[in-house]
N, CA, C and O atoms as CSV, one atom per row, in Angstrom:
chain,resi,resn,atom,element,x,y,z
A,1,MET,N,N,-8.199,-8.431,21.452
A,1,MET,CA,C,-8.996,-9.198,20.496
A,1,MET,C,C,-9.306,-8.358,19.251
A,1,MET,O,O,-9.022,-8.786,18.132
A,2,ASN,N,N,-9.885,-7.171,19.437
A,2,ASN,CA,C,-10.221,-6.318,18.294
A,2,ASN,C,C,-8.999,-5.906,17.496
A,2,ASN,O,O,-9.047,-5.825,16.269
A,3,LYS,N,N,-7.906,-5.648,18.193
A,3,LYS,CA,C,-6.685,-5.200,17.527
A,3,LYS,C,C,-6.235,-6.220,16.485
A,3,LYS,O,O,-5.890,-5.846,15.364
A,4,GLU,N,N,-6.233,-7.479,16.835
A,4,GLU,CA,C,-5.812,-8.534,15.911
A,4,GLU,C,C,-6.812,-8.689,14.759
A,4,GLU,O,O,-6.411,-8.902,13.615
A,5,GLU,N,N,-8.111,-8.583,15.060
A,5,GLU,CA,C,-9.138,-8.687,14.013
A,5,GLU,C,C,-9.014,-7.547,13.001
A,5,GLU,O,O,-9.126,-7.773,11.796
A,6,ILE,N,N,-8.785,-6.331,13.480
A,6,ILE,CA,C,-8.641,-5.187,12.586
A,6,ILE,C,C,-7.385,-5.348,11.732
A,6,ILE,O,O,-7.396,-5.036,10.541
A,7,LYS,N,N,-6.324,-5.827,12.331
A,7,LYS,CA,C,-5.071,-6.054,11.601
A,7,LYS,C,C,-5.284,-7.049,10.461
A,7,LYS,O,O,-4.839,-6.809,9.338
A,8,ILE,N,N,-5.955,-8.154,10.738
A,8,ILE,CA,C,-6.219,-9.180,9.719
A,8,ILE,C,C,-7.124,-8.621,8.624
A,8,ILE,O,O,-6.896,-8.872,7.440
A,9,LEU,N,N,-8.154,-7.859,9.018
A,9,LEU,CA,C,-9.060,-7.251,8.046
A,9,LEU,C,C,-8.311,-6.307,7.112
A,9,LEU,O,O,-8.499,-6.353,5.896
A,10,ALA,N,N,-7.474,-5.461,7.673
A,10,ALA,CA,C,-6.710,-4.508,6.855
A,10,ALA,C,C,-5.762,-5.237,5.912
A,10,ALA,O,O,-5.645,-4.874,4.742
A,11,GLN,N,N,-5.087,-6.262,6.417
A,11,GLN,CA,C,-4.163,-7.022,5.570
A,11,GLN,C,C,-4.900,-7.684,4.414
A,11,GLN,O,O,-4.437,-7.626,3.275
A,12,LYS,N,N,-6.036,-8.310,4.687
A,12,LYS,CA,C,-6.799,-8.983,3.631
A,12,LYS,C,C,-7.348,-7.980,2.613
A,12,LYS,O,O,-7.405,-8.270,1.418
A,13,THR,N,N,-7.747,-6.810,3.089
A,13,THR,CA,C,-8.271,-5.781,2.189
A,13,THR,C,C,-7.208,-5.308,1.213
A,13,THR,O,O,-7.513,-5.015,0.057
A,14,LEU,N,N,-5.966,-5.230,1.666
A,14,LEU,CA,C,-4.887,-4.697,0.840
A,14,LEU,C,C,-4.165,-5.744,0.001
A,14,LEU,O,O,-3.376,-5.388,-0.874
A,15,GLU,N,N,-4.421,-7.040,0.250
A,15,GLU,CA,C,-3.712,-8.114,-0.463
A,15,GLU,C,C,-3.819,-7.983,-1.976
A,15,GLU,O,O,-2.848,-8.238,-2.689
A,16,LYS,N,N,-4.983,-7.589,-2.471
A,16,LYS,CA,C,-5.180,-7.556,-3.926
A,16,LYS,C,C,-4.321,-6.511,-4.625
A,16,LYS,O,O,-4.183,-6.538,-5.848
A,17,TYR,N,N,-3.742,-5.590,-3.857
A,17,TYR,CA,C,-2.908,-4.547,-4.443
A,17,TYR,C,C,-1.430,-4.911,-4.484
A,17,TYR,O,O,-0.628,-4.182,-5.067
A,18,GLU,N,N,-1.068,-6.025,-3.874
A,18,GLU,CA,C,0.334,-6.423,-3.863
A,18,GLU,C,C,0.794,-6.687,-5.289
A,18,GLU,O,O,0.130,-7.399,-6.042
A,19,GLY,N,N,1.915,-6.117,-5.652
A,19,GLY,CA,C,2.455,-6.276,-6.992
A,19,GLY,C,C,1.990,-5.219,-7.975
A,19,GLY,O,O,2.526,-5.126,-9.079
A,20,GLU,N,N,0.999,-4.416,-7.590
A,20,GLU,CA,C,0.528,-3.338,-8.466
A,20,GLU,C,C,1.541,-2.203,-8.468
A,20,GLU,O,O,2.327,-2.055,-7.532
A,21,LYS,N,N,1.515,-1.415,-9.515
A,21,LYS,CA,C,2.380,-0.244,-9.571
A,21,LYS,C,C,1.844,0.791,-8.593
A,21,LYS,O,O,0.631,0.938,-8.442
A,22,ASN,N,N,2.727,1.492,-7.944
A,22,ASN,CA,C,2.358,2.465,-6.928
A,22,ASN,C,C,2.029,3.815,-7.572
A,22,ASN,O,O,2.818,4.758,-7.510
A,23,VAL,N,N,0.848,3.883,-8.191
A,23,VAL,CA,C,0.428,5.108,-8.857
A,23,VAL,C,C,-0.771,5.693,-8.124
A,23,VAL,O,O,-1.387,5.022,-7.295
A,24,SER,N,N,-1.102,6.944,-8.430
A,24,SER,CA,C,-2.133,7.649,-7.673
A,24,SER,C,C,-3.491,6.949,-7.714
A,24,SER,O,O,-4.190,6.938,-6.701
A,25,ASP,N,N,-3.891,6.366,-8.844
A,25,ASP,CA,C,-5.179,5.675,-8.913
A,25,ASP,C,C,-5.221,4.462,-7.992
A,25,ASP,O,O,-6.238,4.200,-7.349
A,26,VAL,N,N,-4.123,3.726,-7.930
A,26,VAL,CA,C,-4.055,2.551,-7.068
A,26,VAL,C,C,-4.100,2.981,-5.606
A,26,VAL,O,O,-4.794,2.366,-4.797
A,27,ILE,N,N,-3.368,4.028,-5.269
A,27,ILE,CA,C,-3.360,4.519,-3.889
A,27,ILE,C,C,-4.755,4.995,-3.488
A,27,ILE,O,O,-5.220,4.711,-2.384
A,28,LYS,N,N,-5.412,5.712,-4.381
A,28,LYS,CA,C,-6.772,6.194,-4.093
A,28,LYS,C,C,-7.723,5.020,-3.851
A,28,LYS,O,O,-8.512,5.049,-2.906
A,29,LYS,N,N,-7.655,3.997,-4.690
A,29,LYS,CA,C,-8.530,2.827,-4.544
A,29,LYS,C,C,-8.205,2.066,-3.259
A,29,LYS,O,O,-9.111,1.586,-2.578
A,30,MET,N,N,-6.912,1.951,-2.922
A,30,MET,CA,C,-6.519,1.291,-1.673
A,30,MET,C,C,-7.128,2.016,-0.484
A,30,MET,O,O,-7.658,1.384,0.429
A,31,LYS,N,N,-7.052,3.345,-0.493
A,31,LYS,CA,C,-7.596,4.146,0.606
A,31,LYS,C,C,-9.100,3.936,0.726
A,31,LYS,O,O,-9.613,3.746,1.829
A,32,GLU,N,N,-9.810,3.969,-0.398
A,32,GLU,CA,C,-11.256,3.768,-0.385
A,32,GLU,C,C,-11.622,2.388,0.158
A,32,GLU,O,O,-12.529,2.268,0.982
A,33,ASP,N,N,-10.925,1.348,-0.296
A,33,ASP,CA,C,-11.199,-0.010,0.167
A,33,ASP,C,C,-10.910,-0.164,1.656
A,33,ASP,O,O,-11.697,-0.761,2.391
A,34,LEU,N,N,-9.777,0.377,2.096
A,34,LEU,CA,C,-9.404,0.267,3.506
A,34,LEU,C,C,-10.383,1.050,4.377
A,34,LEU,O,O,-10.799,0.554,5.424
A,35,ASP,N,N,-10.761,2.261,3.969
A,35,ASP,CA,C,-11.746,3.055,4.716
A,35,ASP,C,C,-13.072,2.302,4.833
A,35,ASP,O,O,-13.660,2.231,5.911
A,36,SER,N,N,-13.528,1.751,3.731
A,36,SER,CA,C,-14.795,1.031,3.713
A,36,SER,C,C,-14.754,-0.186,4.637
A,36,SER,O,O,-15.672,-0.395,5.430
A,37,ALA,N,N,-13.703,-0.979,4.537
A,37,ALA,CA,C,-13.587,-2.185,5.369
A,37,ALA,C,C,-13.508,-1.836,6.851
A,37,ALA,O,O,-14.160,-2.473,7.678
A,38,LEU,N,N,-12.712,-0.825,7.183
A,38,LEU,CA,C,-12.569,-0.439,8.597
A,38,LEU,C,C,-13.839,0.204,9.127
A,38,LEU,O,O,-14.222,-0.066,10.266
A,39,ASN,N,N,-14.509,1.048,8.342
A,39,ASN,CA,C,-15.761,1.653,8.790
A,39,ASN,C,C,-16.823,0.598,9.051
A,39,ASN,O,O,-17.542,0.675,10.047
A,40,THR,N,N,-16.927,-0.377,8.172
A,40,THR,CA,C,-17.879,-1.472,8.365
A,40,THR,C,C,-17.560,-2.234,9.642
A,40,THR,O,O,-18.452,-2.533,10.436
A,41,TYR,N,N,-16.288,-2.546,9.836
A,41,TYR,CA,C,-15.883,-3.273,11.046
A,41,TYR,C,C,-16.220,-2.477,12.300
A,41,TYR,O,O,-16.777,-3.022,13.252
A,42,LEU,N,N,-15.885,-1.189,12.303
A,42,LEU,CA,C,-16.082,-0.365,13.499
A,42,LEU,C,C,-17.555,-0.160,13.834
A,42,LEU,O,O,-17.898,-0.010,15.006
A,43,THR,N,N,-18.438,-0.151,12.826
A,43,THR,CA,C,-19.869,-0.009,13.115
A,43,THR,C,C,-20.465,-1.311,13.643
A,43,THR,O,O,-21.506,-1.288,14.300
A,44,GLN,N,N,-19.832,-2.428,13.372
A,44,GLN,CA,C,-20.364,-3.722,13.798
A,44,GLN,C,C,-19.691,-4.276,15.048
A,44,GLN,O,O,-20.158,-5.270,15.603
A,45,ASN,N,N,-18.607,-3.656,15.501
A,45,ASN,CA,C,-17.855,-4.181,16.633
A,45,ASN,C,C,-17.507,-3.064,17.604
A,45,ASN,O,O,-17.212,-1.936,17.209
A,46,HIS,N,N,-17.549,-3.407,18.874
A,46,HIS,CA,C,-17.153,-2.446,19.903
A,46,HIS,C,C,-15.631,-2.347,19.897
A,46,HIS,O,O,-14.928,-3.341,20.078
A,47,THR,N,N,-15.144,-1.146,19.689
A,47,THR,CA,C,-13.705,-0.923,19.630
A,47,THR,C,C,-13.365,0.235,20.563
A,47,THR,O,O,-14.075,1.240,20.601
A,48,ILE,N,N,-12.295,0.091,21.302
A,48,ILE,CA,C,-11.874,1.147,22.214
A,48,ILE,C,C,-10.536,1.715,21.755
A,48,ILE,O,O,-9.814,1.090,20.978
A,49,GLU,N,N,-10.224,2.890,22.242
A,49,GLU,CA,C,-9.005,3.572,21.810
A,49,GLU,C,C,-7.758,2.746,22.110
A,49,GLU,O,O,-6.764,2.833,21.388
A,50,GLU,N,N,-7.808,1.953,23.161
A,50,GLU,CA,C,-6.642,1.133,23.519
A,50,GLU,C,C,-6.353,0.043,22.484
A,50,GLU,O,O,-5.274,-0.549,22.499
A,51,ASP,N,N,-7.312,-0.229,21.580
A,51,ASP,CA,C,-7.097,-1.206,20.506
A,51,ASP,C,C,-6.123,-0.672,19.453
A,51,ASP,O,O,-5.631,-1.424,18.611
A,52,PHE,N,N,-5.856,0.617,19.511
A,52,PHE,CA,C,-4.997,1.263,18.520
A,52,PHE,C,C,-3.674,1.659,19.136
A,52,PHE,O,O,-3.599,1.778,20.359
A,53,PRO,N,N,-2.632,1.868,18.360
A,53,PRO,CA,C,-2.576,1.764,16.897
A,53,PRO,C,C,-2.520,0.306,16.454
A,53,PRO,O,O,-2.053,-0.569,17.183
A,54,ILE,N,N,-3.003,0.077,15.256
A,54,ILE,CA,C,-2.920,-1.228,14.601
A,54,ILE,C,C,-1.715,-1.151,13.679
A,54,ILE,O,O,-1.651,-0.274,12.818
A,55,GLU,N,N,-0.767,-2.053,13.845
A,55,GLU,CA,C,0.435,-2.039,13.010
A,55,GLU,C,C,0.627,-3.414,12.379
A,55,GLU,O,O,0.479,-4.442,13.040
A,56,PHE,N,N,0.955,-3.415,11.097
A,56,PHE,CA,C,1.250,-4.665,10.401
A,56,PHE,C,C,2.132,-4.367,9.210
A,56,PHE,O,O,2.333,-3.213,8.833
A,57,GLU,N,N,2.653,-5.428,8.626
A,57,GLU,CA,C,3.542,-5.306,7.479
A,57,GLU,C,C,3.101,-6.302,6.420
A,57,GLU,O,O,2.764,-7.445,6.728
A,58,ASN,N,N,3.105,-5.855,5.165
A,58,ASN,CA,C,2.838,-6.754,4.042
A,58,ASN,C,C,3.773,-6.392,2.900
A,58,ASN,O,O,4.703,-5.607,3.087
A,59,GLU,N,N,3.538,-6.950,1.729
A,59,GLU,CA,C,4.424,-6.700,0.586
A,59,GLU,C,C,4.473,-5.218,0.215
A,59,GLU,O,O,5.475,-4.744,-0.320
A,60,LEU,N,N,3.399,-4.493,0.497
A,60,LEU,CA,C,3.325,-3.081,0.137
A,60,LEU,C,C,4.134,-2.186,1.064
A,60,LEU,O,O,4.624,-1.138,0.644
A,61,GLY,N,N,4.277,-2.589,2.321
A,61,GLY,CA,C,5.034,-1.774,3.262
A,61,GLY,C,C,4.635,-2.008,4.694
A,61,GLY,O,O,3.983,-3.001,5.016
A,62,LYS,N,N,5.032,-1.082,5.561
A,62,LYS,CA,C,4.686,-1.129,6.980
A,62,LYS,C,C,3.517,-0.168,7.199
A,62,LYS,O,O,3.572,0.989,6.782
A,63,TRP,N,N,2.464,-0.650,7.853
A,63,TRP,CA,C,1.234,0.106,8.033
A,63,TRP,C,C,1.005,0.426,9.505
A,63,TRP,O,O,1.363,-0.353,10.388
A,64,LYS,N,N,0.401,1.591,9.753
A,64,LYS,CA,C,0.014,1.976,11.108
A,64,LYS,C,C,-1.321,2.711,11.007
A,64,LYS,O,O,-1.432,3.720,10.311
A,65,ILE,N,N,-2.334,2.196,11.708
A,65,ILE,CA,C,-3.659,2.809,11.723
A,65,ILE,C,C,-3.896,3.337,13.127
A,65,ILE,O,O,-3.881,2.569,14.089
A,66,ASN,N,N,-4.113,4.631,13.254
A,66,ASN,CA,C,-4.342,5.260,14.548
A,66,ASN,C,C,-5.832,5.336,14.878
A,66,ASN,O,O,-6.677,5.186,13.996
A,67,ALA,N,N,-6.146,5.567,16.141
A,67,ALA,CA,C,-7.535,5.653,16.600
A,67,ALA,C,C,-8.294,6.799,15.937
A,67,ALA,O,O,-9.515,6.722,15.800
A,68,ASP,N,N,-7.603,7.853,15.525
A,68,ASP,CA,C,-8.267,8.991,14.886
A,68,ASP,C,C,-8.552,8.754,13.407
A,68,ASP,O,O,-9.061,9.640,12.720
A,69,GLY,N,N,-8.223,7.555,12.916
A,69,GLY,CA,C,-8.496,7.212,11.526
A,69,GLY,C,C,-7.347,7.461,10.579
A,69,GLY,O,O,-7.385,7.029,9.426
A,70,ASN,N,N,-6.320,8.156,11.052
A,70,ASN,CA,C,-5.158,8.385,10.189
A,70,ASN,C,C,-4.406,7.082,9.969
A,70,ASN,O,O,-4.146,6.327,10.906
A,71,THR,N,N,-4.065,6.838,8.720
A,71,THR,CA,C,-3.325,5.637,8.357
A,71,THR,C,C,-2.019,6.060,7.706
A,71,THR,O,O,-1.990,6.931,6.836
A,72,TYR,N,N,-0.953,5.432,8.140
A,72,TYR,CA,C,0.372,5.744,7.618
A,72,TYR,C,C,0.970,4.487,7.017
A,72,TYR,O,O,0.778,3.382,7.524
A,73,VAL,N,N,1.699,4.677,5.926
A,73,VAL,CA,C,2.381,3.549,5.295
A,73,VAL,C,C,3.796,3.977,4.939
A,73,VAL,O,O,4.032,5.075,4.435
A,74,GLN,N,N,4.719,3.085,5.215
A,74,GLN,CA,C,6.101,3.270,4.800
A,74,GLN,C,C,6.357,2.218,3.729
A,74,GLN,O,O,6.530,1.040,4.042
A,75,PRO,N,N,6.382,2.641,2.459
A,75,PRO,CA,C,6.547,1.671,1.374
A,75,PRO,C,C,7.847,0.885,1.515
A,75,PRO,O,O,8.871,1.426,1.933
A,76,LYS,N,N,7.792,-0.399,1.159
A,76,LYS,CA,C,8.992,-1.235,1.203
A,76,LYS,C,C,9.928,-0.899,0.060
A,76,LYS,O,O,11.149,-0.966,0.202
A,77,LYS,N,N,9.354,-0.539,-1.066
A,77,LYS,CA,C,10.177,-0.250,-2.238
A,77,LYS,C,C,10.216,1.249,-2.461
A,77,LYS,O,O,9.179,1.908,-2.536
A,78,GLY,N,N,11.403,1.767,-2.563
A,78,GLY,CA,C,11.565,3.184,-2.856
A,78,GLY,C,C,11.496,3.418,-4.343
A,78,GLY,O,O,11.166,2.518,-5.117
A,79,THR,N,N,11.805,4.617,-4.729
A,79,THR,CA,C,11.842,4.948,-6.148
A,79,THR,C,C,12.909,4.109,-6.826
A,79,THR,O,O,14.032,3.991,-6.336
A,80,GLN,N,N,12.549,3.538,-7.942
A,80,GLN,CA,C,13.490,2.707,-8.683
A,80,GLN,C,C,13.741,3.335,-10.044
A,80,GLN,O,O,12.859,3.965,-10.628
A,81,TYR,N,N,14.925,3.156,-10.523
A,81,TYR,CA,C,15.304,3.719,-11.810
A,81,TYR,C,C,15.728,2.596,-12.748
A,81,TYR,O,O,16.261,1.571,-12.323
A,82,ILE,N,N,15.478,2.817,-14.017
A,82,ILE,CA,C,15.943,1.903,-15.047
A,82,ILE,C,C,16.951,2.672,-15.883
A,82,ILE,O,O,16.661,3.760,-16.381
A,83,GLU,N,N,18.111,2.110,-16.030
A,83,GLU,CA,C,19.124,2.758,-16.839
A,83,GLU,C,C,19.060,2.149,-18.235
A,83,GLU,O,O,19.105,0.930,-18.399
A,84,CYS,N,N,18.958,3.001,-19.215
A,84,CYS,CA,C,18.877,2.555,-20.598
A,84,CYS,C,C,19.918,3.319,-21.410
A,84,CYS,O,O,19.838,4.541,-21.537
A,85,ASN,N,N,20.876,2.610,-21.950
A,85,ASN,CA,C,21.916,3.231,-22.772
A,85,ASN,C,C,21.543,3.066,-24.237
A,85,ASN,O,O,21.281,1.959,-24.707
A,86,ILE,N,N,21.524,4.179,-24.943
A,86,ILE,CA,C,21.145,4.171,-26.357
A,86,ILE,C,C,22.295,4.749,-27.182
A,86,ILE,O,O,22.865,5.788,-26.847
A,87,THR,N,N,22.617,4.051,-28.259
A,87,THR,CA,C,23.637,4.542,-29.185
A,87,THR,C,C,22.975,4.739,-30.545
A,87,THR,O,O,22.380,3.814,-31.098
A,88,ILE,N,N,23.085,5.946,-31.074
A,88,ILE,CA,C,22.564,6.228,-32.413
A,88,ILE,C,C,23.777,6.322,-33.344
A,88,ILE,O,O,24.622,7.209,-33.217
A,89,LYS,N,N,23.828,5.393,-34.265
A,89,LYS,CA,C,24.953,5.346,-35.206
A,89,LYS,C,C,24.746,6.355,-36.328
A,89,LYS,O,O,23.635,6.840,-36.541
A,90,ARG,N,N,25.820,6.667,-37.043
A,90,ARG,CA,C,25.745,7.620,-38.159
A,90,ARG,C,C,24.775,7.147,-39.230
A,90,ARG,O,O,24.219,7.955,-39.975
A,91,THR,N,N,24.576,5.859,-39.305
A,91,THR,CA,C,23.658,5.302,-40.307
A,91,THR,C,C,22.198,5.487,-39.894
A,91,THR,O,O,21.294,5.209,-40.682
A,92,GLY,N,N,21.960,5.953,-38.670
A,92,GLY,CA,C,20.586,6.117,-38.158
A,92,GLY,C,C,20.127,4.908,-37.363
A,92,GLY,O,O,19.062,4.932,-36.748
A,93,GLU,N,N,20.934,3.844,-37.375
A,93,GLU,CA,C,20.593,2.655,-36.615
A,93,GLU,C,C,20.694,2.962,-35.113
A,93,GLU,O,O,21.598,3.668,-34.666
A,94,ILE,N,N,19.758,2.423,-34.363
A,94,ILE,CA,C,19.736,2.659,-32.917
A,94,ILE,C,C,19.993,1.347,-32.186
A,94,ILE,O,O,19.353,0.331,-32.457
A,95,GLU,N,N,20.935,1.387,-31.263
A,95,GLU,CA,C,21.217,0.241,-30.398
A,95,GLU,C,C,20.850,0.649,-28.980
A,95,GLU,O,O,21.205,1.736,-28.526
A,96,SER,N,N,20.150,-0.212,-28.297
A,96,SER,CA,C,19.839,0.106,-26.903
A,96,SER,C,C,20.227,-1.078,-26.020
A,96,SER,O,O,20.107,-2.237,-26.417
A,97,TYR,N,N,20.684,-0.764,-24.842
A,97,TYR,CA,C,21.095,-1.750,-23.856
A,97,TYR,C,C,20.403,-1.406,-22.547
A,97,TYR,O,O,20.561,-0.300,-22.031
A,98,GLU,N,N,19.646,-2.338,-22.012
A,98,GLU,CA,C,18.956,-2.092,-20.741
A,98,GLU,C,C,19.611,-2.868,-19.631
A,98,GLU,O,O,19.174,-2.792,-18.483
């Protein structure tokens, strides 16, 4: 019972970050929000070690929350590159192709 409730709580807490750029400020805020939501839940509900690990998947990646509080995420999207070809003509005109 608790395992499913914690999973739903974590998923709902992280929903607002879906589609955001994966930068350090966003990651820090995600961690703070998830810690706060889980700490509140754990102080209000009886939870046993057998309720863990909590595993779920959302747009951000695959998540695993262990009983010791460690949370792991495997991002769905890896590093992405944008290729931009630029030609500078003798006249100084610049052409770019993305």
